C-alpha positions as protocol buffer text, in pm:
chain_id: "A"
residue {
  index: 1
  type: UNK
  ca { x: -9534 y: -7658 z: 4521 }
}
residue {
  index: 2
  type: UNK
  ca { x: -9742 y: -7940 z: 4377 }
}
residue {
  index: 3
  type: UNK
  ca { x: -9813 y: -7740 z: 4063 }
}
residue {
  index: 4
  type: UNK
  ca { x: -9448 y: -7633 z: 4009 }
}
residue {
  index: 5
  type: UNK
  ca { x: -9341 y: -7851 z: 3716 }
}
residue {
  index: 6
  type: UNK
  ca { x: -9006 y: -7676 z: 3664 }
}
residue {
  index: 7
  type: UNK
  ca { x: -8684 y: -7867 z: 3728 }
}
residue {
  index: 8
  type: UNK
  ca { x: -8631 y: -7673 z: 4051 }
}
residue {
  index: 9
  type: UNK
  ca { x: -8987 y: -7749 z: 4162 }
}
residue {
  index: 10
  type: UNK
  ca { x: -8943 y: -8120 z: 4093 }
}
residue {
  index: 11
  type: UNK
  ca { x: -8612 y: -8130 z: 4281 }
}
residue {
  index: 12
  type: UNK
  ca { x: -8761 y: -7948 z: 4579 }
}
residue {
  index: 13
  type: UNK
  ca { x: -9059 y: -8182 z: 4588 }
}
residue {
  index: 14
  type: UNK
  ca { x: -8836 y: -8490 z: 4569 }
}
residue {
  index: 15
  type: UNK
  ca { x: -8615 y: -8349 z: 4848 }
}
residue {
  index: 16
  type: UNK
  ca { x: -8917 y: -8284 z: 5069 }
}
residue {
  index: 17
  type: UNK
  ca { x: -9059 y: -8631 z: 5007 }
}
residue {
  index: 18
  type: UNK
  ca { x: -8722 y: -8795 z: 5078 }
}
residue {
  index: 19
  type: UNK
  ca { x: -8673 y: -8601 z: 5402 }
}
residue {
  index: 20
  type: UNK
  ca { x: -9026 y: -8688 z: 5515 }
}
residue {
  index: 21
  type: UNK
  ca { x: -8963 y: -9057 z: 5443 }
}
residue {
  index: 22
  type: UNK
  ca { x: -8631 y: -9053 z: 5632 }
}
residue {
  index: 23
  type: UNK
  ca { x: -8789 y: -8874 z: 5928 }
}
residue {
  index: 24
  type: UNK
  ca { x: -9071 y: -9131 z: 5936 }
}
residue {
  index: 25
  type: UNK
  ca { x: -8813 y: -9411 z: 5942 }
}
residue {
  index: 26
  type: UNK
  ca { x: -8603 y: -9237 z: 6208 }
}
residue {
  index: 27
  type: UNK
  ca { x: -8315 y: -9267 z: 5963 }
}
residue {
  index: 28
  type: UNK
  ca { x: -7977 y: -9144 z: 6082 }
}
residue {
  index: 29
  type: UNK
  ca { x: -8103 y: -9086 z: 6435 }
}
residue {
  index: 30
  type: UNK
  ca { x: -7889 y: -9267 z: 6692 }
}
residue {
  index: 31
  type: UNK
  ca { x: -8035 y: -9124 z: 7010 }
}
residue {
  index: 32
  type: UNK
  ca { x: -7676 y: -9083 z: 7128 }
}
residue {
  index: 33
  type: UNK
  ca { x: -7483 y: -8773 z: 7220 }
}
residue {
  index: 34
  type: UNK
  ca { x: -7114 y: -8731 z: 7158 }
}
residue {
  index: 35
  type: UNK
  ca { x: -6846 y: -8522 z: 7322 }
}
residue {
  index: 36
  type: UNK
  ca { x: -6686 y: -8320 z: 7042 }
}
residue {
  index: 37
  type: UNK
  ca { x: -6378 y: -8259 z: 7259 }
}
residue {
  index: 38
  type: UNK
  ca { x: -6319 y: -8635 z: 7285 }
}
residue {
  index: 39
  type: UNK
  ca { x: -6499 y: -8801 z: 6996 }
}
residue {
  index: 40
  type: UNK
  ca { x: -6384 y: -8672 z: 6660 }
}
residue {
  index: 41
  type: UNK
  ca { x: -6626 y: -8908 z: 6483 }
}
residue {
  index: 42
  type: UNK
  ca { x: -6981 y: -8827 z: 6597 }
}
residue {
  index: 43
  type: UNK
  ca { x: -7217 y: -9110 z: 6699 }
}
residue {
  index: 44
  type: UNK
  ca { x: -7374 y: -9279 z: 6398 }
}
residue {
  index: 45
  type: UNK
  ca { x: -7114 y: -9148 z: 6152 }
}
residue {
  index: 46
  type: UNK
  ca { x: -6863 y: -9350 z: 5951 }
}
residue {
  index: 47
  type: UNK
  ca { x: -6531 y: -9214 z: 5832 }
}
residue {
  index: 48
  type: UNK
  ca { x: -6473 y: -9208 z: 5456 }
}
residue {
  index: 49
  type: UNK
  ca { x: -6168 y: -9121 z: 5246 }
}
residue {
  index: 50
  type: UNK
  ca { x: -6365 y: -9026 z: 4936 }
}
residue {
  index: 51
  type: UNK
  ca { x: -6642 y: -8770 z: 4915 }
}
residue {
  index: 52
  type: UNK
  ca { x: -6977 y: -8948 z: 4878 }
}
residue {
  index: 53
  type: UNK
  ca { x: -7225 y: -8785 z: 4645 }
}
residue {
  index: 54
  type: UNK
  ca { x: -7579 y: -8737 z: 4767 }
}
residue {
  index: 55
  type: UNK
  ca { x: -7813 y: -8588 z: 4515 }
}
residue {
  index: 56
  type: UNK
  ca { x: -8164 y: -8633 z: 4398 }
}
residue {
  index: 57
  type: UNK
  ca { x: -8070 y: -8711 z: 4042 }
}
residue {
  index: 58
  type: UNK
  ca { x: -7988 y: -8352 z: 3947 }
}
residue {
  index: 59
  type: UNK
  ca { x: -7640 y: -8204 z: 3940 }
}
residue {
  index: 60
  type: UNK
  ca { x: -7667 y: -7861 z: 3782 }
}
residue {
  index: 61
  type: UNK
  ca { x: -7380 y: -7742 z: 3571 }
}
residue {
  index: 62
  type: UNK
  ca { x: -7333 y: -7371 z: 3622 }
}
residue {
  index: 63
  type: UNK
  ca { x: -7088 y: -7221 z: 3373 }
}
residue {
  index: 64
  type: UNK
  ca { x: -6859 y: -6972 z: 3541 }
}
residue {
  index: 65
  type: UNK
  ca { x: -6988 y: -6710 z: 3295 }
}
residue {
  index: 66
  type: UNK
  ca { x: -7333 y: -6744 z: 3459 }
}
residue {
  index: 67
  type: UNK
  ca { x: -7218 y: -6791 z: 3820 }
}
residue {
  index: 68
  type: UNK
  ca { x: -7332 y: -6510 z: 4055 }
}
residue {
  index: 69
  type: UNK
  ca { x: -7304 y: -6428 z: 4422 }
}
residue {
  index: 70
  type: UNK
  ca { x: -7573 y: -6180 z: 4518 }
}
residue {
  index: 71
  type: UNK
  ca { x: -7595 y: -6040 z: 4871 }
}
residue {
  index: 72
  type: UNK
  ca { x: -7896 y: -5835 z: 4969 }
}
residue {
  index: 73
  type: UNK
  ca { x: -8151 y: -5801 z: 5245 }
}
residue {
  index: 74
  type: UNK
  ca { x: -8055 y: -5648 z: 5577 }
}
residue {
  index: 75
  type: UNK
  ca { x: -7719 y: -5509 z: 5462 }
}
residue {
  index: 76
  type: UNK
  ca { x: -7590 y: -5156 z: 5418 }
}
residue {
  index: 77
  type: UNK
  ca { x: -7414 y: -5226 z: 5087 }
}
residue {
  index: 78
  type: UNK
  ca { x: -7571 y: -5501 z: 4871 }
}
residue {
  index: 79
  type: UNK
  ca { x: -7335 y: -5654 z: 4618 }
}
residue {
  index: 80
  type: UNK
  ca { x: -7338 y: -5880 z: 4316 }
}
residue {
  index: 81
  type: UNK
  ca { x: -7023 y: -6060 z: 4206 }
}
residue {
  index: 82
  type: UNK
  ca { x: -6945 y: -6255 z: 3894 }
}
residue {
  index: 83
  type: UNK
  ca { x: -6713 y: -6556 z: 3921 }
}
residue {
  index: 84
  type: UNK
  ca { x: -6426 y: -6330 z: 3815 }
}
residue {
  index: 85
  type: UNK
  ca { x: -6514 y: -6078 z: 4087 }
}
residue {
  index: 86
  type: UNK
  ca { x: -6538 y: -6355 z: 4346 }
}
residue {
  index: 87
  type: UNK
  ca { x: -6204 y: -6509 z: 4250 }
}
residue {
  index: 88
  type: UNK
  ca { x: -6041 y: -6164 z: 4259 }
}
residue {
  index: 89
  type: UNK
  ca { x: -6109 y: -6140 z: 4634 }
}
residue {
  index: 90
  type: UNK
  ca { x: -5841 y: -6229 z: 4886 }
}
residue {
  index: 91
  type: UNK
  ca { x: -5830 y: -6609 z: 4922 }
}
residue {
  index: 92
  type: UNK
  ca { x: -5803 y: -6782 z: 5260 }
}
residue {
  index: 93
  type: UNK
  ca { x: -5726 y: -7142 z: 5360 }
}
residue {
  index: 94
  type: UNK
  ca { x: -5868 y: -7352 z: 5646 }
}
residue {
  index: 95
  type: UNK
  ca { x: -5856 y: -7718 z: 5747 }
}
residue {
  index: 96
  type: UNK
  ca { x: -6174 y: -7882 z: 5875 }
}
residue {
  index: 97
  type: UNK
  ca { x: -6364 y: -8208 z: 5903 }
}
residue {
  index: 98
  type: UNK
  ca { x: -6696 y: -8268 z: 5726 }
}
residue {
  index: 99
  type: UNK
  ca { x: -6973 y: -8441 z: 5918 }
}
residue {
  index: 100
  type: UNK
  ca { x: -7252 y: -8491 z: 5667 }
}
residue {
  index: 101
  type: UNK
  ca { x: -7612 y: -8538 z: 5779 }
}
residue {
  index: 102
  type: UNK
  ca { x: -7616 y: -8856 z: 5567 }
}
residue {
  index: 103
  type: UNK
  ca { x: -7389 y: -9024 z: 5826 }
}
residue {
  index: 104
  type: UNK
  ca { x: -7040 y: -8993 z: 5677 }
}
residue {
  index: 105
  type: UNK
  ca { x: -6742 y: -8791 z: 5794 }
}
residue {
  index: 106
  type: UNK
  ca { x: -6420 y: -8697 z: 5618 }
}
residue {
  index: 107
  type: UNK
  ca { x: -6129 y: -8561 z: 5821 }
}
residue {
  index: 108
  type: UNK
  ca { x: -5861 y: -8302 z: 5741 }
}
residue {
  index: 109
  type: UNK
  ca { x: -6006 y: -8124 z: 5440 }
}
residue {
  index: 110
  type: UNK
  ca { x: -5800 y: -7825 z: 5329 }
}
residue {
  index: 111
  type: UNK
  ca { x: -6027 y: -7561 z: 5178 }
}
residue {
  index: 112
  type: UNK
  ca { x: -5954 y: -7245 z: 4982 }
}
residue {
  index: 113
  type: UNK
  ca { x: -6198 y: -6963 z: 4924 }
}
residue {
  index: 114
  type: UNK
  ca { x: -6323 y: -6625 z: 5036 }
}
residue {
  index: 115
  type: UNK
  ca { x: -6357 y: -6569 z: 5411 }
}
residue {
  index: 116
  type: UNK
  ca { x: -6713 y: -6485 z: 5507 }
}
residue {
  index: 117
  type: UNK
  ca { x: -6579 y: -6214 z: 5737 }
}
residue {
  index: 118
  type: UNK
  ca { x: -6434 y: -6041 z: 5430 }
}
residue {
  index: 119
  type: UNK
  ca { x: -6771 y: -6058 z: 5256 }
}
residue {
  index: 120
  type: UNK
  ca { x: -6949 y: -5928 z: 5566 }
}
residue {
  index: 121
  type: UNK
  ca { x: -6703 y: -5638 z: 5597 }
}
residue {
  index: 122
  type: UNK
  ca { x: -6805 y: -5528 z: 5249 }
}
residue {
  index: 123
  type: UNK
  ca { x: -7182 y: -5564 z: 5279 }
}
residue {
  index: 124
  type: UNK
  ca { x: -7204 y: -5450 z: 5645 }
}
residue {
  index: 125
  type: UNK
  ca { x: -7507 y: -5632 z: 5790 }
}
residue {
  index: 126
  type: UNK
  ca { x: -7758 y: -5408 z: 5967 }
}
residue {
  index: 127
  type: UNK
  ca { x: -7791 y: -5449 z: 6346 }
}
residue {
  index: 128
  type: UNK
  ca { x: -8125 y: -5628 z: 6313 }
}
residue {
  index: 129
  type: UNK
  ca { x: -7980 y: -5899 z: 6083 }
}
residue {
  index: 130
  type: UNK
  ca { x: -7975 y: -6237 z: 6260 }
}
residue {
  index: 131
  type: UNK
  ca { x: -7951 y: -6501 z: 5986 }
}
residue {
  index: 132
  type: UNK
  ca { x: -7793 y: -6557 z: 5645 }
}
residue {
  index: 133
  type: UNK
  ca { x: -8019 y: -6734 z: 5398 }
}
residue {
  index: 134
  type: UNK
  ca { x: -7831 y: -6910 z: 5120 }
}
residue {
  index: 135
  type: UNK
  ca { x: -8000 y: -7002 z: 4793 }
}
residue {
  index: 136
  type: UNK
  ca { x: -7842 y: -7246 z: 4549 }
}
residue {
  index: 137
  type: UNK
  ca { x: -7874 y: -7260 z: 4173 }
}
residue {
  index: 138
  type: UNK
  ca { x: -8075 y: -7582 z: 4201 }
}
residue {
  index: 139
  type: UNK
  ca { x: -8336 y: -7430 z: 4433 }
}
residue {
  index: 140
  type: UNK
  ca { x: -8182 y: -7561 z: 4757 }
}
residue {
  index: 141
  type: UNK
  ca { x: -8180 y: -7312 z: 5041 }
}
residue {
  index: 142
  type: UNK
  ca { x: -8061 y: -7311 z: 5399 }
}
residue {
  index: 143
  type: UNK
  ca { x: -8020 y: -7058 z: 5675 }
}
residue {
  index: 144
  type: UNK
  ca { x: -7731 y: -7008 z: 5912 }
}
residue {
  index: 145
  type: UNK
  ca { x: -7717 y: -6781 z: 6216 }
}
residue {
  index: 146
  type: UNK
  ca { x: -7522 y: -6466 z: 6125 }
}
residue {
  index: 147
  type: UNK
  ca { x: -7294 y: -6529 z: 6424 }
}
residue {
  index: 148
  type: UNK
  ca { x: -7195 y: -6871 z: 6284 }
}
residue {
  index: 149
  type: UNK
  ca { x: -7154 y: -6734 z: 5929 }
}
residue {
  index: 150
  type: UNK
  ca { x: -6923 y: -6464 z: 6068 }
}
residue {
  index: 151
  type: UNK
  ca { x: -6691 y: -6715 z: 6237 }
}
residue {
  index: 152
  type: UNK
  ca { x: -6319 y: -6658 z: 6193 }
}
residue {
  index: 153
  type: UNK
  ca { x: -6285 y: -6999 z: 6027 }
}
residue {
  index: 154
  type: UNK
  ca { x: -6572 y: -6987 z: 5774 }
}
residue {
  index: 155
  type: UNK
  ca { x: -6520 y: -6971 z: 5398 }
}
residue {
  index: 156
  type: UNK
  ca { x: -6717 y: -6965 z: 5080 }
}
residue {
  index: 157
  type: UNK
  ca { x: -6490 y: -7235 z: 4946 }
}
residue {
  index: 158
  type: UNK
  ca { x: -6409 y: -7293 z: 4582 }
}
residue {
  index: 159
  type: UNK
  ca { x: -6146 y: -7560 z: 4623 }
}
residue {
  index: 160
  type: UNK
  ca { x: -6074 y: -7862 z: 4836 }
}
residue {
  index: 161
  type: UNK
  ca { x: -5701 y: -7934 z: 4813 }
}
residue {
  index: 162
  type: UNK
  ca { x: -5776 y: -8304 z: 4761 }
}
residue {
  index: 163
  type: UNK
  ca { x: -5935 y: -8206 z: 4430 }
}
residue {
  index: 164
  type: UNK
  ca { x: -5867 y: -7943 z: 4167 }
}
residue {
  index: 165
  type: UNK
  ca { x: -6185 y: -7751 z: 4239 }
}
residue {
  index: 166
  type: UNK
  ca { x: -6528 y: -7827 z: 4374 }
}
residue {
  index: 167
  type: UNK
  ca { x: -6757 y: -7966 z: 4109 }
}
residue {
  index: 168
  type: UNK
  ca { x: -7129 y: -8000 z: 4047 }
}
residue {
  index: 169
  type: UNK
  ca { x: -7152 y: -8345 z: 4203 }
}
residue {
  index: 170
  type: UNK
  ca { x: -7082 y: -8182 z: 4540 }
}
residue {
  index: 171
  type: UNK
  ca { x: -7184 y: -7820 z: 4503 }
}
residue {
  index: 172
  type: UNK
  ca { x: -7228 y: -7557 z: 4243 }
}
residue {
  index: 173
  type: UNK
  ca { x: -6878 y: -7404 z: 4251 }
}
residue {
  index: 174
  type: UNK
  ca { x: -6874 y: -7302 z: 4619 }
}
residue {
  index: 175
  type: UNK
  ca { x: -6933 y: -7447 z: 4964 }
}
residue {
  index: 176
  type: UNK
  ca { x: -6931 y: -7307 z: 5319 }
}
residue {
  index: 177
  type: UNK
  ca { x: -6701 y: -7512 z: 5546 }
}
residue {
  index: 178
  type: UNK
  ca { x: -6572 y: -7408 z: 5886 }
}
residue {
  index: 179
  type: UNK
  ca { x: -6309 y: -7561 z: 6109 }
}
């Protein structure tokens, strides 16, 4: 990583250094547990009405003409969609709260997008598949247990009803909320 001088390499390195610094400081750790059935706002969180932007100085602009969703790995039917293909899929709507790891929460977000169950029905994960690894345009990646990704209330969202559409200051055209 140290010799990766590309934009993605620099962003990854800055992200790693920031996370290591925060972990060393114990930042955002309250040592408290909450009861999700009772406490809508988790310990250590603050409710916001806006949508705070956390970035590392890079907000990639991905023109819809270059946007891609590629699904491969342990699936029976890999696929690759353009933005047009993605938007042509059946759209679903959910309402959920966001609880960001940077200690803010926003309630009652109405999302529109493609249900992950629809996507999974098309690609048909193999029995040995256990996780979904998501890679972003900016080099960010995360993994989610397949069981969580397949939840009935999970979307690849393209729109939050409080805004016209998701933009690069929050994500690169899509996001994965669940209620």
